[in-house]
N, C-alpha and C positions, 0 to 999 in steps of 0.2 A: 487514578487508574485510567480516566478517560484521556488524560494528557499528562506526562510527567511534569510534576511541579517541584522545583527545587527551592528550598527555603533559604533566602539569602539576605545579606545586608548590602546596601548600596556601595559599590566599589568604583575605582577609577577605571576609565576606558583610555587605553592607549591607541592613538590613531595612527594608521599608516600614512605614507606620503599623500598629501592633499591633492597633488596635480595628477592629471591623467597622463602617464608618461608616454612620450612620443616613441621611445625605443622599446623594443620588446624586452621583457625581463629575462636576464641570463643567470643572475645570482641573486637570491633573495634571502636575507637573514631574518630570524626572529628578532624582536625588539631587544632581548637580552643577549643576542649574539651567540646563543648556545646552539642554534640550529641553522643550517644553511641548505636552501633548495636550489640545486643547479637545474636549469631548464635548457635542454637541447632542442632547438626548433625543429619542427618536421619539415618535410619537403613534399611538394606535390608533383603530379606527373608520373612518368614511367619510372623514374628513379626515386619515387616517393618513399618516405619513411615516416612514421609516426613521431610526434612530439614526445620527447622523453623527460622524465623527472627523477632526480636522485636526491634523497634527503640525507644530509650528513649531521652528525652530533659532535660537537667540540669535546675532545678528550685531552685533558692536560694542556700543553702547549702546542699540540698539533692543530694548525688552523682549520683543517677539515675533519680530522678524527674519524669516528666510526660511521660506516654506512648503515643507516637505518632501514631505508628501503629504496628500491629502484623499480620504476614501472612506467609504461607508456601513459601519458596523459591524454585525455579525450580530445585535446585541441588539435586542429589540423596543422596550424603553424606554431602557435604559442599562445598562452593567455595574455590578455592585456594587462592584468594586474594579478599579483600573487600576495598572500599573507600567510605567514607561519606562525603558529602559537608558540608562546615561550616554552611550553612543555613538550613540543613536537607532537602533540596528540591530534592536531588538526592542521591541515593545509587547505586553504580556500583559494581557488582561482576564480577570476572574473573575466568573462567575455572572451572574444577571440581577437586576436591582434589584426587590426585593420579589416576585420570582418564582424565587427561587433553586433551582438544581439541576435544573430542568425541561429546559434545553437546553444552556446555554453555561457549562459548569463552568470551563472554561479555554480561551481562544482566543489564538492567537499570530500576530501580524502582523509582517511583515518590513520591511527598510529602505526599501522603496518602497511600503509599505502593503499588500503582498500578503497574502492570507490563507495562512498556512503550515500551521496545524494546528488542529483543532477537537475538544476533548475532551469527552465526557459525564462525569457525576459518577462513573459506574460504571467509567470509565478510570482515575480517580484514586484510588478508595477501595478498600480490601481488605475481606475478611470481617470482620476485627477492628474496622474503622472504623464500620460501619453502626449499631451500637448507640448511637453518640455523635450520630447524626444525628436530628433530629426535624422534623416537619412542622407548620407554622403557616400556616393559610390555604392559599395556593397556592404556599408556598415551602418548600424543603428547607433548613433552617437548619444550616449545617455550617462557616461562616467566622467565627462569633463567636470572638473571642479569637485568631484566626490571625494569623500573621506571614508576610510574602512579601518576596522580593527577589531580586537577581540575583548569582549566584556567577560573576564574570567570569573568574576564573582557569580554571574548568572549562567555561564556556559553559552554565551551568545557570540555570534558574529554580527557586527553592526556596520551598516552602510549608511553613511549620511549623504544624501543627494545633493546636488548644487542648489536646488530650489527649496531646499529645507526639509524635505520629507525624509523620515528615518525608516530604513528597512532592517528588521531584526530577524535572524535566522537562529532557532533554538538548536544547538548543537547536540543536545541529548535526544530530543525528539525528531530532529532532522526535519523541520517544517518552518515555513515563514510565519511569523506571528501576525495576528490580525492587525491590520493598519488603522482601523477606525474610519476608512474610506471605502466606498463601494469597489468591489472587484470589477475589472474590465470585462465587458462583453465583447464578442468578436467584433461587433460594429464599431467599437471604441478605438480599436487598433487600425491605424492608417493602412490602406492597401499595400503600400510598398513594404511596410513593416510585416504585414501578414505573409508577403511573399518571402522575405528573409526567414521568417520563423518556420514556414512550411517547406522551403526549398523548392516551391513549385511555382512557375511563372503564371499558372492559372489563377494564383492567389491575388494577382493585380487585376482589379476590375476594369473592364473596358473603358469606363468613363474616367478612370484615373490613370490608365496606361501611359498616356502621352506625357504626364508630368512625372512618372516614375522613372528612376535612372535606368537605362538600358542594362547596366551591369547586373541588375537583379535577376535578369532572365538568363544569365549565363552559367548557371550551376550545371555541373556535369551530372549524368545519370547516377554516378556514384555518390556525388554530393547530395543529390536529391534523395536517394535511398537512406543515406545515413541521417539526414535531417529528419525525414519521415519517421525513422526508427527511434530517434531520440525523443521527438515530439510525442509519439505513441506511448513510449516508456514512462515519461514524466507526467503525462496527462492521466495515466491510470492511477488508481489510488493505490493506491496505495499505501497506506498507512497501516502499519508501521512502515517505514521506508525500505526500499530495496537495498539489500546489502550487495557488496561486491560479489562478483562470480565465485561462489564458494562451493562447488560441487563438481565432483567427477567420480569415475567409477571403474572397477576392475572385475573382469570375469574370467574364470579359468575354465577349462573343459569340464572339470568336476562340477562346476556350478550350473552347467547346461543340463536340465532335467527333462522329464517327459513333456509331451506336448499338451498334457492336461493341467488344469490349474490345480494347485494344492487346495486342501479343504479349508473352508471358511469356518467360522464359529460353530461349535458342536451342535447348538440348538438352532440349526439353520431354519427350521420352520417357524419357530416363534420369533427369531430374529427378523426374518423376512416380513412377517405380520407387523412387527414394531416399525420397521422402516416405511412399509406401505402406509400405516396410519400417520406416520410423520409426513409423509409425502401429501397425503390427503389433507391433513390439518394445515399445512403450510402452502398449499396451492394458492398462489396469489399473495395472500397475507393472513395472519391469524385473526380470528374474529374477536378475541379478547386476550389480554395478557395472561390471565389466570394466576398472576402473582399479586399478592397484597403487600405493599410496603407499609411498615409500621409507622404511626404518626410520631413526630418527635415530642418528647416530654422533658420539660426543664426541671421538674421535680425528680424524676427517675429517668435519667437519660438513657435513650436507646443505644445499645452497642450494635450500630449497623454492620459493622465487620463481622461480628458473631452471627448476625442474622444472615448475611450473605454466605458465610461458611456453613451455616445450618443447611442451607438450600443445596450446598455442594457436596453433602455427605451421601455416599453410595456405598454398597456392600464391596468390601475390599477385594473379594475374588472376582468381581466384575469391573473393577476400576482401572481404567487405562491412564489415569492421571500420574501415578509414580513412574510408569514406563515412559510417558512423555517427557517428564522431568529428566529422567536418566538420559534419554536421547539427547535432549538439549544440553545437559551438562557435559556430555562426553563428545560433542562435536569438535572436531580439529579443523581449524580453517585451513584453506588452500594457501600455501606459501610459494608456490612455484611460478612458472612463466604464465602471465595473463594471456598471452596469445595462444598457448597451448590449451588453457582452459576454455577459452571463448571457442576455439575450434572444436573441442569436445562437445561443448554445449550445442554447437550447430550440427553435431552428428557426423563430423568428418572422421572416416574410418581410421585413418593413420593416428589421429589425435586420441581417438578412443582406445587404441591399443598401446599407447605410450606407457612405458615403464613407470613414469612419474605419476601418472594417473593411477596406475595399479597400487603403487606404494601408498598413495594418499587414501585410497579406498580402505586399504588394510588398516591404516591408522584409525579409520572411522568405524571399525568392525563393531565396537560396543554400542555406538550410537545407532547404527543401522539395525543391529540386533533388537535393541529396545524398541525402535520405531516399528519394525515389522511385528513384534509381539503385541505392541499396543494396538496395531490395526485389527487384531482379532479379538479385542475386548469389545463388549456390547456398549458400554457407557464410560463416561468420565466424570470424575468428581473434581473438587478444588477445595483447597484450604489456603487462603491468602493470609499475608501478614504485612503490617506496615509499622514504621517506627513509632508512631504515636497512637496507633489504633484506628486512625481515620481511613475512610475509603479513598480519599483523594491522594493519599500517599501509598497506596498499594503499588508495589513494583511488579512488573511482569517481565522480568529479565529473560525467562526462558522463551518467550515468543519469538524473538528474532532468530535464535538458533533453530528453532522447530522449522522455520520457513527454509533454512539452509539445508537441514537434514532432508526435507521434502525435495529440495532440488537435487541433492545428492542421490536420493533414491530414483528419481526420474532419470538421471544420467546412468544409473545402474542399469535401468531398463533399456536405454538406448544402446548400451554396451552389449546386453544380451540379444537384443534384436539384431545388432550388426554381427554377432556370433552366430546367428541363424536360428534363434529360438524366440520368436515373436511372442509366444504364449507366456514364456518366462518373463519377458518384458511387460506384458499386460499385467501379470501378477504384481509387479513392482508398482504400476500406475494404480491398480486398485488399492494397494496398501496406502498409497498417498491419498487417494480419494477418501479412504476410511479414516485416516488420521486427520484429514482436513475437517471431516464431519466432527470428529471428537474435539479438536481444537475449537472449532466454531460453535460448540454446544455450551460453552461457557456463559456466564450471565454477565459479560461486559463487552463493550463495543470493540475493544482492540482485539481480543482474541476471536470474536465472531468474524471481524472483517479479515483477520489473518487466516482463520480457517477457511473462509471463502477463497482467498487468494490461493491457498494450498490446493483446494478443490479444483480451481480453475487451471492451475498449473498442470495437474494430473489429467484433467479432461481434455486440455490441448494436446498433451502427449498422447493420449489414447486416440484422438482423432488423426494425429500425425501417423501413428502406428498403422491404423486402418488404411491411411492413404498409401503408405509405403510398402506394406506387407504383400509378398507374392501371392497370387491365387492359391487357395488350398492350404495355407500355412496358419491361418487363424481359425480356431473352432469358435465361431461367433455365438453359437447356441450356448455352449458352456460359458463363454465370456459374459453374454447378456444375463445368464442366470446368476453368475457370481457378482456382477455390478449391481444387481437389484439388491444384493445382501449388504452391500457396504457403502453405497453412494447416496446415503441419506442427506437431506438438507441440513444446513446450519440452523441455529435457533433463530426464531423470528424476531424482527426488530421490535415488534410490540411487547415482547417480553424482555428483551436486552435493555430497553430504555428505563425499564423499572429499576435496574441498578443505577442508571444515571440519576433517576429521581431520588433514590436513596442516598446517592452521594451528595446531591444538592441539599436534601434535608439534613444530612450529617453535618454538612458545612455550616448551615444556619444554627443547628443546635449547639455547635461548639462556639459560636459567637455570641450566645445569650445565657443568661443565667436567671434564677428565680429568686426574687427578693423574698427572704423568709418571713419578714413582718408583714409586708403588703401583699405578697403573692403575685406582684407584677413582674413582667419580663423586663430584664435590665441588660442592655447591650454592653458587652465586654469589649470596649474600644480598643484595648491592646490586641485581643485575639482578632477582632475585625481588621485592624491595621495590618497585622501580619499576613492575614489571608489575602486581602486585596493587594497588598504589596507584591504578593507572589502571583495571584490569579490575574490582576489587571495589568501588572508590570508597568504601573503608572508612577509618576513622580509624586513627591510627598504631598503636594497641594491637591492633586486629583485623589489620592488615596483618602485624605481627610474629607473630601467632598463625598466620596462614596460611603465612608463611615457615618457621615451626618445624615445622608439620604436614607441609609438603612435604619438609622435610629428613628427618623421621622416616620418611616414606613411602619415600623412595629413589627414584632415577632410574628403575631397571628396573621397579619396581612401578608407578611412575606411568604409564610408557609402556604397560605391559601393561593396566593399567586403562582407559586412553584407548581403546586398540585394542579391548578387549572391548566397550566401550560403543558404539563405532561399528560393530562387526561386528553387534551386536544391532540397531542402527538400520538398517543396510544390509539385514539379513535381513527386518525389519519392512516396509521400504518395498518389498521384492520380493514382498510378499504383496497379495492383493486388499484393498480398502479396509476391509471388514468385519473381516478377521483383523488387519490392521496396527493398527487403532484401540487395542485393549487393550495390544498390546505397546509402542506408542508412548506410550500413557498411563503405563504402568509405568516407562518411561525418564524421562519428566517428573516422576513421583513421586519417583523416586530423587533427582533434583536438589533437589526442594523439601523432602523430608523427611530429607535427609542420608544417602541410600542410597549415595552415592559420596563419597569423602574431600573435605572442604571445599575445599582448594585446587583440585581438578580441576573442581569446579563453575564456576570462572571461565574455563575453556578449552573447555567442551563447548557444543555447539549448544543453544540454549534453545528451548522451546516446540514440540517436534516435532509434537504432536498438532494444534496449531492451523496449524502450517506445512502438514502433511499435508492438512488440511481445505481450506485456502485453495487449494492446488494442485489438489485434485480438483474443487472448486467452479469454478474457472477453466477446468479442462479440460472439464468438463460444458458450460460456455457455449460454448466453441469448437466442440466436437463437435455441439452442438445447432444452431448456426448452419449448419454444414455440412449436417446432416440435413434442416433445414427447406428449405434451398436445393434439395437433391436431390429432396425431395418435390414442390417446385413444378416442378422440371424434369421429373419423372415425369409430372405432369398435363399439362404442355405438350406431351409427346410422345404420351401415351396418351389424353388427354381426360378422365381421372378421377384422384383420388388413389389411391395404392396402398392395398390393403386391410389391408396389414401392412408393417412395416418390413422383414421379411425379403424382400420384393419388391425392395428396393434392394441386396441382397447382405448380406454378412457383415462388411463393413469396419468398423473401430472407430468411425467417426463416427456409426454408428446405435446404438452401445452406451453405456450409462449407466456412467460410470467409477465411480460409488458401488456398483454391483451387478455389473457386467460382463455384465449382461443387456441386452436392448434397452431403449432408452427406452420409456416408456409412450406408446402412440399409439392413437388412434382417430379415425375420420371422424365429423364432426358437421355435417350438413347440407351446405352448400357450402364448409365449412372443415374443420379438423382440430384435435385436441388433441395436443400434445407435451409431456411432462415427465418430470423426473428424480425418483427417490425421495428424493433427498437424503441426508443423513448418517445418518438413522435406518433407512434401508433398508426402510421400510414404505410401502405405497401408501395415501395418504389420499384417492385419486380425483381428484387435480389441485388440491388446496388449496395456494394459492401461499404460500410463505414465501421472501422475498428472500434471506435468509442461506442457507437451505437446511439449517439444523442441526436443525430441529424437525419441519418437514413437507415437502411436495413442492416442487420448483422448476419453475414453469411457463414454457416458452420460446415456445409458440405456442397460442393467440393471445397476442401479447407483452403482458404485463401493464403496465398504465399506471404510470409512475414517480411 
């Protein structure tokens, strides 16, 4: 559930060409010659056009056969390397022809040509790799002598670098698997390479500027903007990965309703009290998880899946879960022009009115209807299933499509705003905020993070609407009141990681049995080998070492170590952000440098520091959208903006989750400035950093994307 685990037997890996081809690829076959990708290079300048890709499938004796998909590739000119899987389900492109490393280190396309994931070079390489990378002109040279191919038994794409290190990308989870080496800090990346990755000449430090190739500073403004957009997109979490642009919307005149928001849940008074209580309890972090995970028992084994499902039972009349599942199951992907879809997502009026967009929205009527009805439910439950009854194999197939339906609903709002009804647009955004809370209220990391991502999507759209709306067209007082009812926080991490604890204990329990005669715990070596073969994705020798180490550790000691580790994580998540950071960093360090026994590293939650930052960053966006809406409502009621946020009260949506103090706020002429201090907790005066880990995060005026 934390990460998709496929149970596999070791299989052969077919490598693509070993040399870094000097010529850009034009036609690339799959190894079985059943699929062919044609690449039409792009052109720069005034007569520019994007790089195009067409995937063909062989049919009978026709050498080209059926066109599977056609779409622009992300590359400016062409990829440097292309791999096509034998079943046509994945196409992976590497790098940019003669501009390597700047933007498109690895890009994955799906069975219908959809863009599944976009990795920068910093996503692929570790600290130990960077000394092997050199800069020649405007290219980061790192693929020379590399081999690449698909490991179909594991659903992996594998890149064997010339210096011996292997990069594996999980094609199901769409993530780079841990390398066993420390990730690179910003200072590990040479200045010239940072310039390539950022598209900004300022990335070359003055001390290194003389040795950096001058060509690195010759990016056009368009190139810089594109590189910055890609860098921002792929460095946000993202997990689960961003899907291709799968959303657009149709509005008719009949859809344009009155300027007031439709009613929210019937029991609005009790609903508001519920959300205010959630706001107060989750301001900063939960003081305790309040969830007790049962201890494993080898005599009468705990059914951890049943335990989790018991926690997920709610009254059917209040449960949004069936409606969320219906919305996900009925989602119809976009199959039209990518350029049209991108233009619509940018809010371009002609694209929003296009007939293809309208038809696509009609095709998703059932998904949108279920999504809107779910938004008006007070709670969500869950009932999960897995093939073998384990927590680790619980599938969450609905999560990806729920993100797409949310994007669809946001585009529906943009169409309504363009049609002259901003309040109807706001209603769509509030529905997305509500469903984000519902998705994120599950007791697992994947849904919690996805719920937060959905809320951030809606919060940003709401801020955009308030930026663009003509004076007098938004009833901010009604909007603020409605937002208070639906925009509650997602579940706290201190609670969510209890399900991670349960998953770890479930895994250990399944690897041990109780000797009926002696009562001693006995390691089931076959079960342990199967688990570590999947979790560690190591060779047979390393798997045997892990099994031996677990046997030497013993069942009781392993359980105690897991509980101690999660106790510390729970305590850390119950602290304010600044106090939690060093504690979580220490837990991450214990995993990376061997501070916990080797076998247990495969059952513990990874990357707690990054997870905590992403949650806090998303929570800041949600709160800021509420704060900005209330500031506008205050002005609508009183004729002027508040002199300080204290005039709005002490509710958490005016508090910066990074500091637990007020957001920074000041009136500026006929507007105001609102920003968070970000992860460093220091005030840079409103210097915007989109990621928020170095400087401030400005929410108003809304920074341009």
